[in-house]
C-alpha positions as CSV (number, residue, x, y, z in Angstrom):
1,M,0.0,0.0,0.0
2,P,1.5,3.3,-0.9
3,R,2.5,5.7,2.0
4,R,0.7,9.0,2.0
5,R,3.2,11.9,1.5
6,P,3.7,14.2,4.4
7,G,1.3,17.1,4.5
8,R,-1.0,15.6,1.9
9,P,-4.6,15.5,3.5
10,R,-6.7,12.4,3.4
11,R,-9.8,12.5,1.3
12,A,-12.0,12.3,4.4
13,E,-10.0,15.2,5.9
14,N,-10.7,17.1,2.7
15,R,-14.4,16.6,3.0
16,D,-14.4,17.4,6.7
17,T,-12.4,20.6,6.2
18,R,-14.7,21.7,3.3
19,E,-17.7,21.1,5.5
20,V,-16.3,23.2,8.2
21,V,-15.5,26.0,5.8
22,L,-19.0,25.9,4.2
23,A,-20.8,25.9,7.6
24,A,-18.7,28.9,8.8
25,A,-19.4,30.7,5.5
26,T,-23.1,30.0,5.6
27,A,-23.4,31.5,9.1
28,L,-21.4,34.6,8.1
29,F,-23.4,35.1,4.8
30,A,-26.7,34.6,6.6
31,A,-25.9,37.1,9.3
32,R,-24.1,39.8,7.2
33,G,-24.9,39.3,3.4
34,F,-22.5,38.7,0.5
35,D,-20.7,42.1,0.4
36,A,-19.9,42.3,4.2
37,V,-18.0,38.9,4.2
38,G,-14.5,38.2,3.1
39,L,-12.6,35.1,2.7
40,R,-10.3,36.0,5.7
41,Q,-13.4,36.2,7.9
42,V,-14.5,32.8,6.7
43,A,-11.0,31.5,7.3
44,A,-11.0,33.0,10.9
45,A,-14.4,31.5,11.7
46,A,-13.6,28.1,10.3
47,G,-10.1,28.0,12.1
48,V,-8.2,27.6,8.9
49,D,-6.0,29.8,6.7
50,V,-7.3,31.7,3.6
51,A,-5.4,29.4,1.3
52,T,-7.4,26.5,2.7
53,V,-10.7,28.3,2.2
54,S,-9.7,29.1,-1.6
55,H,-8.5,25.5,-2.1
56,H,-11.8,24.1,-1.0
57,T,-14.3,26.6,-2.5
58,G,-12.6,28.9,-4.9
59,T,-13.4,32.6,-5.2
60,K,-16.0,34.3,-2.8
61,A,-18.6,34.1,-5.4
62,Q,-17.9,30.3,-5.7
63,L,-18.1,30.0,-2.0
64,Y,-21.4,31.8,-1.8
65,D,-22.8,29.5,-4.4
66,A,-21.6,26.4,-2.5
67,C,-23.3,27.6,0.6
68,F,-26.7,27.7,-1.2
69,A,-25.8,24.2,-2.8
70,R,-25.2,22.9,0.7
71,V,-28.5,23.9,2.2
72,F,-30.3,23.0,-1.1
73,A,-29.0,19.4,-1.0
74,A,-30.2,19.0,2.6
75,E,-33.6,20.5,1.9
76,R,-34.1,18.5,-1.3
77,Q,-33.3,15.3,0.5
78,A,-36.0,16.0,3.1
79,L,-38.6,17.2,0.7
80,E,-38.1,14.4,-2.0
81,S,-38.6,11.7,0.7
82,A,-41.9,13.4,1.8
83,T,-43.0,14.0,-1.7
84,R,-42.4,10.4,-2.6
85,A,-44.6,9.3,0.3
86,A,-47.3,11.8,-0.8
87,R,-47.3,10.4,-4.3
88,V,-47.8,6.8,-3.0
89,A,-50.7,8.1,-0.8
90,L,-52.4,9.4,-4.0
91,D,-53.3,5.8,-4.8
92,A,-54.9,5.3,-1.4
93,G,-57.5,8.0,-2.0
94,P,-58.2,11.7,-1.2
95,V,-58.1,11.4,2.5
96,A,-54.7,9.7,2.6
97,A,-53.4,12.1,0.0
98,R,-54.5,15.1,2.0
99,Q,-52.9,13.6,5.2
100,A,-49.6,13.2,3.3
101,L,-49.6,16.9,2.4
102,H,-50.1,17.8,6.0
103,D,-47.0,15.5,6.7
104,L,-45.1,17.1,3.9
105,V,-45.7,20.5,5.5
106,D,-44.6,19.2,8.9
107,V,-41.3,18.0,7.3
108,F,-40.6,21.4,5.9
109,V,-41.3,23.2,9.0
110,D,-39.1,20.7,11.0
111,F,-36.3,21.3,8.4
112,L,-36.3,25.1,8.6
113,E,-36.8,25.3,12.4
114,A,-33.8,23.0,12.8
115,R,-31.7,25.0,10.3
116,P,-32.6,28.6,10.7
117,E,-29.5,29.6,8.9
118,T,-31.2,28.4,5.6
119,T,-33.9,31.1,6.1
120,A,-31.4,33.8,7.0
121,L,-29.3,33.0,4.0
122,W,-32.2,33.2,1.5
123,L,-33.6,36.4,3.1
124,R,-30.3,38.1,2.7
125,R,-30.3,37.0,-1.1
126,W,-33.8,38.1,-1.6
127,L,-33.1,41.6,-0.1
128,E,-31.3,42.2,-3.4
129,P,-33.5,40.4,-5.9
130,H,-31.4,41.5,-9.0
131,R,-28.2,40.1,-7.7
132,H,-27.3,36.4,-7.7
133,A,-30.7,35.7,-9.2
134,E,-29.2,32.6,-10.8
135,L,-29.1,31.0,-7.3
136,D,-33.0,31.0,-7.4
137,Q,-33.0,28.9,-10.6
138,R,-30.5,26.4,-9.3
139,Y,-31.5,26.1,-5.6
140,S,-35.1,27.2,-5.0
141,T,-37.1,26.7,-8.2
142,P,-36.4,22.9,-8.4
143,L,-38.0,22.5,-5.0
144,Y,-41.0,24.8,-5.8
145,D,-41.5,22.8,-9.0
146,L,-41.3,19.5,-6.9
147,V,-44.2,20.4,-4.6
148,E,-46.2,22.2,-7.3
149,G,-46.1,19.2,-9.5
150,L,-47.3,17.1,-6.6
151,L,-50.3,19.4,-6.1
152,R,-51.1,19.3,-9.9
153,D,-50.9,15.4,-9.9
154,A,-53.1,15.3,-6.7
155,A,-55.6,17.5,-8.4
156,A,-55.6,15.3,-11.5
157,A,-56.1,12.3,-9.2
158,G,-59.3,13.9,-7.7
159,A,-57.6,14.2,-4.3
160,L,-57.8,18.0,-4.0
161,V,-58.7,21.1,-6.0
162,D,-56.1,23.8,-6.3
163,P,-56.3,26.4,-9.2
164,T,-53.1,28.1,-8.2
165,P,-50.6,25.7,-6.9
166,R,-47.8,28.1,-7.6
167,V,-49.3,30.7,-5.3
168,T,-50.2,28.2,-2.7
169,V,-46.6,26.8,-2.5
170,R,-44.9,30.2,-2.4
171,G,-47.4,31.5,0.1
172,L,-46.8,28.7,2.5
173,V,-43.0,28.8,2.0
174,W,-42.9,32.5,2.8
175,A,-45.1,31.9,5.9
176,V,-42.7,29.4,7.2
177,H,-39.7,31.5,6.6
178,G,-41.5,34.3,8.5
179,H,-42.2,32.0,11.4
180,V,-38.5,31.1,11.6
181,V,-37.6,34.7,11.6
182,A,-40.1,35.3,14.5
183,L,-38.5,32.5,16.5
184,A,-35.1,34.2,16.3
185,V,-36.4,37.3,18.2
186,P,-34.9,37.3,21.7
187,G,-37.3,36.6,24.5
188,G,-40.2,35.5,22.4
189,P,-42.5,32.5,23.4
190,E,-40.6,30.0,21.3
191,Q,-42.4,26.8,22.2
192,G,-45.8,28.5,22.1
193,E,-45.0,30.0,18.8
194,R,-44.0,26.7,17.3
195,R,-47.2,24.9,18.4
196,E,-49.5,27.7,17.4
197,F,-48.0,28.3,14.0
198,R,-48.0,24.6,13.1
199,A,-51.7,24.3,14.1
200,W,-52.4,27.4,12.0
201,L,-50.7,25.8,8.9
202,H,-52.8,22.7,9.3
203,R,-56.0,24.8,9.5
204,V,-54.9,26.4,6.3
205,L,-54.5,23.1,4.6
206,H,-57.7,21.9,5.9
207,G,-59.4,25.0,4.5
208,L,-57.8,24.7,1.2
209,Y,-58.3,20.9,0.7
210,G,-60.7,19.5,3.1
211,P,-60.5,17.1,6.1
212,T,-57.8,14.4,6.7
213,A,-60.3,12.0,8.3
214,P,-63.6,10.8,6.9
């Protein structure tokens, strides 16, 4: 077995270092925005040197893109699993399909509550809608399309009626992002907010699509 040359990092070490860099950069970009963050600040937050940051992520613009790709990959994994379950439920009838939509919403809320930096990162991007707009096409539009397609297929199967799935999905997404921002306010009634918001979301779905029990 060939010996590893001194100073040459193992592949696992490379992956771990890149994750540390991306986690630190995501937190900084989420807190300060693109212009207020430099590679030196990312390096300091990650506990590495600037050359290591550049080695793993390239330029600052490439690092910014990689931060969105990172949160997108995690969110896509969660939503694709829940969407697959909802598609299976379509064959079980309208009640099961509607329950699966409620479950999908819970998955989305759970995801963003556990990863508030995702909301903060996107809100910073959306404050300047004409900059970095390509990020939306790569890292948010595919997820919107995933759920909108589910709603259209559910309507075609007779499980629900939704004439504006695009508006529905975006409205619910923005509501959840707003909820995550509210939880970040110091001194707020966090647990109460969590329960009340989730109950409100389920009432909205019930109003839109009907009951989840016969």
